[in-house]
DRENLODREN-813600 format. One record per residue: x, y, z of N, C-alpha, C in turn. Coordinates in steps of 0.2 Angstrom, whole numbers, padded with zeros to 4 digits. Each point is the difference from the previous one (the first is absolute). Layout:
! DRENLODREN-813600
{{X; Y; Z}; {X; Y; Z}; {X; Y; Z}}
...
! end
This chain:
! DRENLODREN-813600
{{-0364; 0813; -0502}; {0004; -0001; -0005}; {0007; 0003; 0001}}
{{0000; 0005; 0004}; {0007; 0003; 0002}; {0004; -0005; 0004}}
{{-0004; -0004; 0005}; {0004; -0004; 0004}; {0003; -0006; -0004}}
{{-0004; -0002; -0005}; {0003; -0005; -0005}; {0006; 0002; -0004}}
{{0000; 0007; -0002}; {0005; 0003; -0004}; {0006; 0000; 0005}}
{{-0001; 0002; 0006}; {0006; 0001; 0004}; {0003; -0007; 0002}}
{{-0004; -0005; 0001}; {0003; -0007; 0002}; {0003; -0002; -0006}}
{{-0003; 0001; -0006}; {0004; -0003; -0006}; {0006; 0004; -0002}}
{{0000; 0007; 0001}; {0007; 0003; -0001}; {0005; -0002; 0005}}
{{-0002; -0002; 0006}; {0004; -0002; 0005}; {0003; -0007; -0001}}
{{-0004; -0005; -0002}; {0002; -0007; -0001}; {0004; 0000; -0006}}
{{-0002; 0003; -0006}; {0004; -0001; -0006}; {0006; 0004; 0000}}
{{0000; 0006; 0004}; {0005; 0004; 0000}; {0006; -0003; 0005}}
{{-0002; -0004; 0005}; {0005; -0004; 0003}; {0003; -0005; -0004}}
{{-0004; -0004; -0004}; {0003; -0005; -0004}; {0005; 0004; -0005}}
{{-0002; 0005; -0003}; {0005; 0004; -0005}; {0006; 0002; 0004}}
{{-0001; 0002; 0006}; {0006; 0002; 0004}; {0005; -0006; 0001}}
{{-0003; -0005; 0002}; {0005; -0006; 0001}; {0003; -0002; -0007}}
{{-0004; 0000; -0005}; {0003; -0001; -0007}; {0005; 0005; -0001}}
{{-0001; 0006; 0001}; {0006; 0005; -0001}; {0006; 0000; 0004}}
{{-0002; -0003; 0006}; {0006; -0001; 0005}; {0004; -0006; -0003}}
{{-0003; -0005; -0002}; {0004; -0006; -0004}; {0004; 0003; -0006}}
{{-0003; 0004; -0004}; {0003; 0002; -0006}; {0006; 0005; 0003}}
{{-0001; 0004; 0005}; {0006; 0004; 0002}; {0005; -0004; 0002}}
{{-0001; -0006; 0003}; {0005; -0004; 0003}; {0004; -0003; -0006}}
{{-0003; -0002; -0005}; {0003; -0002; -0006}; {0004; 0006; -0004}}
{{-0003; 0005; 0000}; {0004; 0006; -0002}; {0006; 0001; 0004}}
{{0000; -0001; 0006}; {0006; 0002; 0004}; {0005; -0005; 0000}}
{{-0002; -0006; -0002}; {0005; -0005; -0001}; {0003; 0001; -0007}}
{{-0002; 0004; -0004}; {0002; 0001; -0007}; {0004; 0007; 0000}}
{{0001; 0003; 0006}; {0002; 0007; 0000}; {0007; 0001; -0002}}
{{0004; -0006; -0002}; {0006; 0001; -0003}; {0000; 0004; -0007}}
{{-0006; 0000; -0002}; {-0001; 0003; -0007}; {-0007; 0003; 0000}}
{{0001; 0007; 0000}; {-0007; 0003; 0002}; {-0005; -0001; -0006}}
{{0003; 0000; -0006}; {-0005; -0001; -0007}; {-0003; -0007; 0001}}
{{0004; -0005; 0002}; {-0003; -0007; 0000}; {-0005; 0000; 0006}}
{{0001; 0004; 0006}; {-0004; -0001; 0005}; {-0007; 0004; -0002}}
{{0001; 0005; -0004}; {-0006; 0004; -0002}; {-0004; -0005; -0005}}
{{0003; -0003; -0004}; {-0003; -0004; -0005}; {-0003; -0006; 0003}}
{{0003; -0003; 0005}; {-0003; -0006; 0004}; {-0006; 0002; 0004}}
{{0001; 0006; 0003}; {-0006; 0003; 0003}; {-0006; 0001; -0004}}
{{0001; 0003; -0006}; {-0005; 0001; -0005}; {-0003; -0006; -0002}}
{{0003; -0005; -0002}; {-0003; -0007; -0002}; {-0004; -0003; 0006}}
{{0003; 0000; 0005}; {-0004; -0003; 0006}; {-0007; 0004; 0002}}
{{0001; 0007; -0001}; {-0006; 0004; 0001}; {-0005; 0000; -0005}}
{{0002; -0002; -0006}; {-0004; -0001; -0006}; {-0004; -0007; 0001}}
{{0004; -0004; 0003}; {-0004; -0007; 0001}; {-0005; 0001; 0006}}
{{0002; 0004; 0005}; {-0005; 0002; 0005}; {-0006; 0003; -0003}}
{{0001; 0005; -0004}; {-0005; 0004; -0003}; {-0005; -0005; -0005}}
{{0003; -0005; -0003}; {-0003; -0005; -0004}; {-0005; -0004; 0005}}
{{0003; -0002; 0005}; {-0004; -0004; 0005}; {-0006; 0005; 0003}}
{{0001; 0006; 0001}; {-0005; 0004; 0002}; {-0005; 0001; -0005}}
{{0002; 0001; -0006}; {-0005; 0001; -0006}; {-0004; -0006; -0001}}
{{0003; -0006; 0001}; {-0004; -0006; 0000}; {-0005; -0001; 0005}}
{{0002; 0002; 0006}; {-0005; 0001; 0006}; {-0006; 0005; -0002}}
{{0002; 0006; -0003}; {-0005; 0005; -0002}; {-0005; -0004; -0005}}
{{0003; -0004; -0005}; {-0005; -0003; -0005}; {-0004; -0005; 0003}}
{{0002; -0003; 0005}; {-0004; -0006; 0003}; {-0004; 0002; 0006}}
{{0001; 0006; 0003}; {-0003; 0002; 0006}; {-0008; -0001; 0000}}
{{-0003; 0001; -0006}; {-0007; 0000; -0001}; {-0003; -0007; 0001}}
{{0005; -0005; -0001}; {-0003; -0007; 0000}; {0002; -0004; 0007}}
{{0004; 0004; 0004}; {0002; -0003; 0007}; {-0005; 0001; 0005}}
{{0000; -0005; 0005}; {-0004; 0000; 0006}; {0002; 0005; 0004}}
{{-0003; 0005; 0003}; {0002; 0005; 0005}; {0003; -0004; 0006}}
{{-0003; -0006; 0002}; {0002; -0003; 0006}; {0007; -0003; -0001}}
{{0003; 0000; -0006}; {0007; -0003; 0000}; {0005; 0006; -0001}}
{{-0002; 0005; 0003}; {0005; 0006; 0000}; {0002; 0002; 0007}}
{{0006; 0003; 0001}; {0002; 0003; 0006}; {-0005; 0006; 0002}}
{{-0002; 0003; -0005}; {-0004; 0006; 0002}; {-0006; -0002; 0004}}
{{-0003; -0006; -0002}; {-0006; -0002; 0003}; {0001; -0002; 0007}}
{{0006; -0003; 0002}; {0002; -0001; 0007}; {0001; 0007; 0004}}
{{0003; 0005; -0003}; {0001; 0006; 0003}; {-0007; 0004; 0002}}
{{-0005; -0002; -0004}; {-0007; 0004; 0001}; {-0003; -0003; 0006}}
{{-0004; 0004; 0004}; {-0004; -0003; 0005}; {-0006; -0003; -0003}}
{{-0004; -0004; 0004}; {-0006; -0003; -0003}; {-0006; 0006; -0003}}
{{0000; 0005; 0003}; {-0005; 0005; -0003}; {0002; 0003; -0006}}
{{0007; 0000; -0002}; {0003; 0003; -0006}; {0000; -0005; -0006}}
{{-0001; -0006; 0002}; {0001; -0005; -0006}; {-0006; 0000; -0004}}
{{0001; -0001; -0007}; {-0006; 0000; -0004}; {-0004; -0006; 0001}}
{{-0007; 0001; 0000}; {-0004; -0006; 0001}; {-0005; -0002; -0006}}
{{-0002; 0005; -0004}; {-0004; -0001; -0005}; {0004; 0001; -0007}}
{{-0003; -0002; -0006}; {0003; 0000; -0006}; {0003; 0007; -0002}}
{{-0004; 0005; 0001}; {0003; 0007; -0002}; {0006; 0001; 0004}}
{{0000; -0001; 0006}; {0006; 0002; 0005}; {0006; -0004; -0003}}
{{-0002; -0007; -0001}; {0006; -0004; -0002}; {0003; 0002; -0007}}
{{-0004; 0003; -0004}; {0002; 0003; -0006}; {0004; 0006; 0001}}
{{-0002; 0004; 0004}; {0003; 0006; 0003}; {0007; -0001; 0002}}
{{0000; -0006; 0004}; {0006; -0002; 0004}; {0006; -0002; -0006}}
{{-0003; -0003; -0005}; {0005; -0003; -0005}; {0002; 0006; -0004}}
{{-0004; 0005; -0001}; {0002; 0006; -0004}; {0005; 0004; 0003}}
{{0000; 0000; 0007}; {0005; 0004; 0004}; {0006; -0004; 0000}}
{{0000; -0007; 0000}; {0006; -0003; 0000}; {0003; 0000; -0007}}
{{-0003; 0000; -0005}; {0002; 0001; -0007}; {0003; 0007; 0000}}
{{-0002; 0006; 0002}; {0002; 0006; 0000}; {0007; 0000; 0004}}
{{0000; -0003; 0006}; {0006; 0001; 0004}; {0006; -0004; -0003}}
{{-0002; -0006; -0003}; {0006; -0004; -0004}; {0002; 0004; -0005}}
{{-0004; 0004; -0004}; {0001; 0004; -0006}; {0005; 0006; 0002}}
{{-0002; 0003; 0006}; {0004; 0005; 0003}; {0007; -0002; 0001}}
{{0001; -0005; 0003}; {0007; -0003; 0002}; {0004; -0002; -0006}}
{{-0004; -0003; -0005}; {0003; -0002; -0006}; {0003; 0005; -0005}}
{{-0004; 0006; 0001}; {0002; 0006; -0004}; {0006; 0003; 0003}}
{{0001; 0001; 0006}; {0005; 0003; 0003}; {0006; -0005; 0000}}
{{-0001; -0006; 0000}; {0006; -0005; -0001}; {0003; 0001; -0006}}
{{-0005; 0000; -0005}; {0003; 0001; -0007}; {0004; 0007; -0001}}
{{-0003; 0005; 0003}; {0004; 0006; -0001}; {0007; 0000; 0004}}
{{0000; -0003; 0005}; {0007; -0001; 0004}; {0004; -0004; -0004}}
{{-0002; -0006; -0003}; {0004; -0004; -0004}; {0003; 0003; -0006}}
{{-0005; 0005; -0003}; {0003; 0004; -0006}; {0005; 0005; 0002}}
{{-0001; 0003; 0006}; {0006; 0004; 0002}; {0006; -0003; 0002}}
{{0000; -0006; 0002}; {0006; -0004; 0001}; {0003; -0002; -0006}}
{{-0004; -0002; -0005}; {0003; -0002; -0007}; {0003; 0006; -0003}}
{{-0003; 0006; 0001}; {0003; 0006; -0003}; {0007; 0002; 0003}}
{{0000; -0001; 0007}; {0006; 0001; 0004}; {0006; -0005; -0003}}
{{-0002; -0006; -0001}; {0004; -0005; -0002}; {0003; 0002; -0007}}
{{-0004; 0002; -0004}; {0002; 0002; -0007}; {0004; 0006; 0000}}
{{-0002; 0005; 0004}; {0004; 0006; 0001}; {0008; -0002; 0002}}
{{0000; -0004; 0005}; {0007; -0002; 0003}; {0004; -0004; -0005}}
{{-0004; -0004; -0004}; {0004; -0004; -0005}; {0002; 0005; -0006}}
{{-0004; 0005; -0002}; {0002; 0004; -0005}; {0006; 0005; 0002}}
{{0000; 0002; 0006}; {0005; 0004; 0003}; {0007; -0004; 0002}}
{{-0001; -0006; -0001}; {0006; -0005; 0001}; {0002; 0000; 0008}}
{{-0005; 0001; 0004}; {0001; -0001; 0007}; {-0001; -0007; 0002}}
{{0005; -0004; 0002}; {-0001; -0007; 0001}; {0002; -0001; 0008}}
{{0001; 0005; 0003}; {0003; -0001; 0007}; {-0006; -0002; 0005}}
{{0002; -0001; 0006}; {-0005; -0002; 0005}; {0003; 0001; 0007}}
{{-0002; -0004; 0004}; {0002; 0000; 0007}; {0007; -0005; 0002}}
{{0002; -0003; -0006}; {0005; -0005; 0002}; {0006; 0002; -0002}}
! end
């Protein structure tokens, strides 16, 4: 079970990292206005969190063979019976939920930073 959790954290974490990297590039392109960059990053991070939430809600109905986690596991660690497949799906649901939760927290922090900058009247940036 722990091997499945590690592989799931690695594969979903890598996907979230690449999504975060893309979001940071968009934020960098909006760096002429810090409040706008934070607001754009928050919206995109919330979209990513919604996608992860959707994956959380549908994880119990997905075939384990269609996941990257399945590919990362060796033949001995792959679930073979119904109980193991159910455990695999629950681990995937837990991992997606973990990343959805923290993506939402990060997005709320960016929204808070954006609102704070707007209330303080700071509209500057790198430009």
